[in-house]
N, CA, C and O of each residue as an XYZ file, in Angstrom:
400
protein
N     183.815     64.868     91.279
C     183.230     66.644     91.090
C     182.656     67.113     90.357
O     183.603     67.692     89.824
N     181.387     67.568     89.487
C     181.184     68.311     88.748
C     181.879     69.252     88.697
O     182.302     69.773     89.729
N     182.254     69.837     87.152
C     183.287     71.104     86.719
C     182.303     72.042     86.281
O     182.498     73.256     86.339
N     180.954     71.379     85.722
C     180.554     72.740     85.036
C     178.669     72.928     85.602
O     178.037     71.948     85.998
N     178.153     74.109     85.532
C     176.943     74.419     85.508
C     176.403     74.810     83.553
O     177.308     75.412     82.975
N     175.245     74.553     82.718
C     174.850     74.663     82.132
C     173.597     74.248     81.988
O     172.985     73.198     82.182
N     173.180     76.116     81.313
C     171.376     76.571     81.414
C     171.243     76.393     79.856
O     172.022     76.736     78.967
N     170.046     75.766     79.790
C     169.655     75.904     78.593
C     168.291     76.002     78.310
O     167.599     74.996     78.471
N     167.673     77.274     77.829
C     166.540     77.451     76.652
C     166.788     77.001     75.331
O     167.676     77.241     74.512
N     165.368     75.999     75.336
C     165.590     75.452     73.545
C     164.357     75.879     73.037
O     163.369     76.036     73.753
N     164.372     76.031     72.084
C     163.314     76.912     71.613
C     163.052     76.119     69.900
O     163.973     76.056     69.086
N     161.439     75.502     69.580
C     161.947     74.704     68.532
C     160.847     75.401     68.078
O     159.925     75.885     68.735
N     161.088     75.404     66.574
C     160.126     76.043     65.718
C     159.029     74.561     65.335
O     158.933     73.658     64.503
N     158.680     74.826     65.974
C     157.460     73.038     65.847
C     156.493     73.494     64.929
O     155.703     74.415     65.136
N     156.593     72.754     63.816
C     155.650     71.483     62.839
C     154.177     72.245     63.362
O     153.582     72.108     64.431
N     153.718     73.416     61.718
C     152.375     73.785     61.701
C     151.813     74.608     62.764
O     150.621     74.733     63.046
N     153.247     75.383     63.551
C     153.439     75.921     64.708
C     152.682     75.650     66.127
O     152.648     76.493     67.023
N     152.163     74.538     66.199
C     151.845     73.818     67.277
C     152.631     74.062     68.765
O     153.851     74.175     68.894
N     151.812     74.106     69.650
C     152.609     74.741     71.243
C     154.064     73.574     70.915
O     154.584     72.745     70.167
N     154.120     74.269     72.035
C     156.333     74.183     72.033
C     156.083     73.181     73.302
O     156.949     72.307     73.319
N     155.192     73.073     74.308
C     155.199     72.480     75.390
C     155.120     70.852     75.275
O     155.231     70.360     76.398
N     154.961     69.869     74.247
C     155.587     69.066     74.129
C     157.018     68.762     73.558
O     157.638     67.721     73.773
N     157.212     69.232     73.220
C     158.937     69.199     72.583
C     159.590     69.874     73.830
O     160.677     69.429     74.198
N     159.172     70.636     74.330
C     159.976     70.999     75.813
C     159.791     69.623     76.480
O     160.715     68.840     76.258
N     158.726     69.139     77.297
C     158.625     68.012     78.245
C     159.446     66.872     77.355
O     159.795     65.897     78.021
N     159.699     66.857     76.364
C     160.996     65.989     75.292
C     162.253     65.937     75.906
O     162.940     65.027     76.370
N     162.405     67.414     75.761
C     163.682     68.026     76.277
C     164.193     67.603     77.906
O     165.265     67.302     78.431
N     162.886     67.755     78.321
C     163.777     67.297     79.964
C     163.436     66.183     80.092
O     163.669     66.001     81.287
N     162.999     65.182     79.676
C     163.356     63.814     79.534
C     164.467     62.964     78.714
O     164.597     61.760     78.495
N     165.037     63.844     78.441
C     166.142     63.582     78.052
C     167.099     63.332     79.512
O     167.513     62.463     80.280
N     167.086     65.589     79.089
C     167.695     65.468     80.840
C     167.430     64.567     81.618
O     168.390     63.853     81.907
N     166.468     64.319     82.079
C     166.560     63.175     82.934
C     167.093     62.103     82.952
O     167.741     61.667     83.904
N     166.848     61.408     81.672
C     167.191     60.244     81.674
C     168.903     59.547     81.575
O     169.471     58.464     81.717
N     169.270     61.206     81.180
C     170.728     61.518     81.007
C     171.207     61.036     82.603
O     172.126     60.218     82.555
N     170.705     61.431     84.176
C     171.455     61.159     85.171
C     171.953     62.128     85.881
O     172.408     61.899     87.002
N     171.947     63.455     85.302
C     172.966     64.264     85.247
C     171.593     65.285     86.213
O     170.479     65.629     85.818
N     172.478     65.598     87.946
C     171.141     66.748     88.532
C     171.116     68.076     87.778
O     172.007     68.577     87.092
N     169.933     68.518     88.051
C     169.341     69.379     87.023
C     168.116     69.948     87.835
O     167.396     69.367     88.647
N     168.087     71.128     87.427
C     166.555     72.310     88.100
C     165.653     72.715     86.651
O     166.082     73.299     85.656
N     164.720     72.362     86.824
C     163.784     72.797     85.750
C     163.691     74.442     86.467
O     163.969     74.633     87.651
N     163.314     75.401     85.654
C     162.607     76.691     86.125
C     161.970     77.472     85.067
O     162.439     77.205     83.961
N     161.042     78.358     85.062
C     160.049     78.741     83.955
C     160.888     79.163     83.093
O     159.882     79.838     82.878
N     162.134     79.640     81.970
C     162.503     79.474     81.389
C     163.716     79.488     80.677
O     164.273     80.189     79.832
N     164.068     77.757     81.761
C     165.465     77.589     81.722
C     165.752     75.842     82.625
O     165.030     75.498     83.561
N     166.714     75.112     82.182
C     166.930     74.389     82.915
C     168.233     73.898     82.820
O     168.849     73.503     81.830
N     168.722     74.018     84.556
C     169.990     73.753     84.667
C     170.581     72.508     85.046
O     170.002     71.832     85.896
N     171.497     72.164     84.610
C     171.988     70.823     83.970
C     173.233     71.123     84.647
O     173.843     72.162     84.397
N     174.038     69.456     86.299
C     175.206     70.062     86.551
C     176.083     69.221     86.099
O     175.467     68.169     85.930
N     177.436     69.050     85.735
C     178.180     67.688     85.123
C     179.273     68.432     84.878
O     179.382     69.575     85.323
N     180.396     67.716     83.976
C     181.715     67.544     83.369
C     180.721     68.410     81.869
O     179.548     68.237     81.539
N     181.921     69.441     81.179
C     181.490     69.824     80.273
C     181.080     69.208     78.968
O     180.064     69.427     78.309
N     181.836     68.592     78.789
C     181.203     67.135     77.884
C     180.286     66.692     77.822
O     179.422     66.884     76.966
N     180.259     65.885     78.859
C     178.629     65.315     78.641
C     177.639     66.287     78.704
O     176.742     66.028     77.901
N     177.342     67.846     79.680
C     176.525     68.200     79.348
C     176.539     68.672     77.672
O     175.602     68.658     76.873
N     177.416     68.929     77.548
C     177.233     69.000     75.827
C     176.355     68.121     75.108
O     175.311     68.337     74.491
N     177.432     66.431     75.469
C     176.575     65.974     74.664
C     175.129     65.875     74.890
O     174.505     65.358     73.964
N     174.429     66.270     75.959
C     173.339     66.263     76.526
C     172.342     66.899     75.050
O     171.778     66.274     74.151
N     172.475     68.653     75.368
C     172.311     69.417     74.466
C     171.980     69.281     72.929
O     171.147     69.948     72.315
N     172.828     68.245     72.408
C     173.115     67.646     71.039
C     171.999     66.410     71.083
O     171.644     66.111     69.943
N     171.665     65.998     71.631
C     170.725     64.840     71.546
C     169.120     65.676     71.801
O     168.045     65.392     71.273
N     169.409     66.706     72.733
C     168.166     67.180     72.637
C     167.811     67.972     70.888
O     166.807     67.795     70.198
N     169.063     68.864     70.568
C     168.285     69.293     69.527
C     168.230     68.426     68.416
O     167.830     68.859     67.335
N     168.644     67.051     68.576
C     168.634     65.881     67.152
C     167.181     65.521     67.702
O     166.380     65.218     66.818
N     166.688     65.504     69.060
C     165.414     65.502     68.915
C     164.357     65.869     68.894
O     163.263     65.305     68.928
N     164.772     67.165     68.816
C     163.276     68.320     68.248
C     163.445     68.364     66.705
O     162.528     68.699     65.956
N     164.604     68.027     66.311
C     164.914     67.557     64.594
C     163.975     66.385     64.627
O     162.911     66.491     64.018
N     164.229     65.392     65.207
C     163.121     63.788     65.087
C     161.681     63.863     65.234
O     160.862     63.170     64.629
N     161.366     65.069     66.378
C     159.876     65.409     66.173
C     159.604     65.832     65.066
O     158.439     65.828     64.670
N     160.509     66.241     64.403
C     159.466     67.098     62.808
C     160.195     68.605     62.653
O     160.199     69.171     61.560
N     160.798     69.189     63.819
C     161.022     70.594     64.094
C     162.090     70.976     62.800
O     162.858     70.054     62.526
N     162.237     72.252     61.949
C     162.400     72.278     61.022
C     163.465     73.222     61.494
O     163.610     73.952     60.514
N     164.323     73.651     62.450
C     164.726     74.494     63.049
C     164.868     74.529     64.903
O     163.820     74.298     65.506
N     165.750     74.726     65.488
C     165.807     74.537     66.861
C     166.834     75.868     67.179
O     167.849     75.924     66.484
N     166.576     77.151     68.394
C     167.387     77.438     69.019
C     167.673     76.894     70.448
O     166.728     76.242     70.893
N     168.481     76.977     71.072
C     168.948     76.550     71.969
C     170.495     77.995     72.419
O     171.663     78.350     72.266
N     169.310     78.216     72.962
C     170.113     79.203     74.059
C     170.872     78.989     75.196
O     170.164     78.605     76.127
N     172.080     79.095     75.482
C     172.879     77.797     76.414
C     174.058     79.018     77.188
O     174.910     79.780     76.731
N     173.402     78.602     78.972
C     174.931     79.383     79.872
C     175.779     78.681     79.758
O     175.861     78.162     78.645
N     176.904     78.265     80.862
C     177.683     77.705     81.017
C     178.878     78.571     81.910
O     179.698     79.463     81.693
N     178.359     77.581     83.226
C     179.708     78.127     84.186
C     180.704     76.596     84.281
O     180.644     75.402     84.572
N     181.483     77.522     83.864
C     183.007     75.802     84.188
C     184.097     76.405     85.228
O     184.553     77.525     85.458
N     184.216     75.570     85.554
C     185.397     75.831     87.142
C     185.965     74.260     87.234
O     185.543     73.419     88.028
N     187.133     74.035     86.133
C     187.746     73.124     86.446
C     188.517     72.989     87.213
O     189.015     71.876     87.042
N     189.103     73.653     88.294
C     189.647     73.850     89.710
C     188.461     73.111     90.761
O     188.191     71.974     91.148
N     187.788     74.940     91.016
C     186.997     74.566     92.114
C     185.926     73.637     92.386
O     185.421     73.395     93.482
N     185.431     72.789     90.443
C     184.072     72.245     90.400
C     182.931     73.756     90.672
O     183.035     74.897     91.121
N     181.801     72.812     90.036
C     180.696     73.910     90.042
C     179.916     73.159     90.761
O     180.079     71.939     90.765
N     178.752     73.874     91.629
C     177.589     73.749     92.027
C     176.391     73.581     92.188
O     176.179     73.377     93.383
N     175.449     73.558     91.575
C     174.089     74.380     91.989
C     173.679     74.473     93.888
O     173.341     75.453     94.552
N     173.862     73.221     94.249
C     173.406     74.183     95.954
C     174.880     75.029     96.087
O     174.576     76.222     96.078
N     175.501     74.967     96.138
C     176.943     76.090     96.472
C     176.933     77.267     95.988
O     177.626     78.103     96.568
N     176.062     77.723     94.661
C     175.747     78.652     94.094
C     174.478     79.628     94.881
O     174.370     80.814     95.194
N     173.558     78.313     94.999
C     172.524     78.473     95.776
C     172.064     78.962     96.990
O     171.036     79.617     97.164
N     173.499     78.342     98.463
C     172.919     77.561     99.368
C     172.589     78.993    100.330
O     172.361     78.886    101.535
N     172.603     80.895     99.323
C     172.002     81.863    100.600
C     170.842     81.734     99.734
O     170.389     82.805     99.331
N     170.372     80.884     99.430
C     169.200     81.195     98.878
C     167.490     80.035     99.159
O     166.367     80.009     98.655
N     168.187     79.299    100.174
C     167.019     77.976    100.159
C     165.424     78.004     99.869
O     164.657     77.115     99.499
N     165.272     79.041    100.105
C     163.967     79.372     99.258
C     163.955     79.376     97.739
O     162.920     79.260     97.082
N     164.799     79.474     97.380
C     164.714     80.235     95.756
C     164.523     81.667     96.024
O     164.195     82.363     95.064
N     164.690     82.278     97.292
C     163.690     84.199     97.229
C     165.155     84.850     97.343
O     165.287     86.074     97.360
């Protein structure tokens, strides 16, 4: 059972002020490749898993931005950690099946 939800908004300082979209797409690809459950929203992406695993994904995302030439990266994260009862996106959103 997962014990953590982590939402991240990654804001790379792109080379030459280019669009951040390809960089954000790469960050989401890293999340996809990790195999953790996730949901993409307009301003952030939420992942579900173990705290250490999710923080390692955040680190990989930041390293990828650097490898793509970004001189700096801001990662705004929110963490919900519940080691006793676990954490689930579905459980927290069950009252809002249509996202409304």
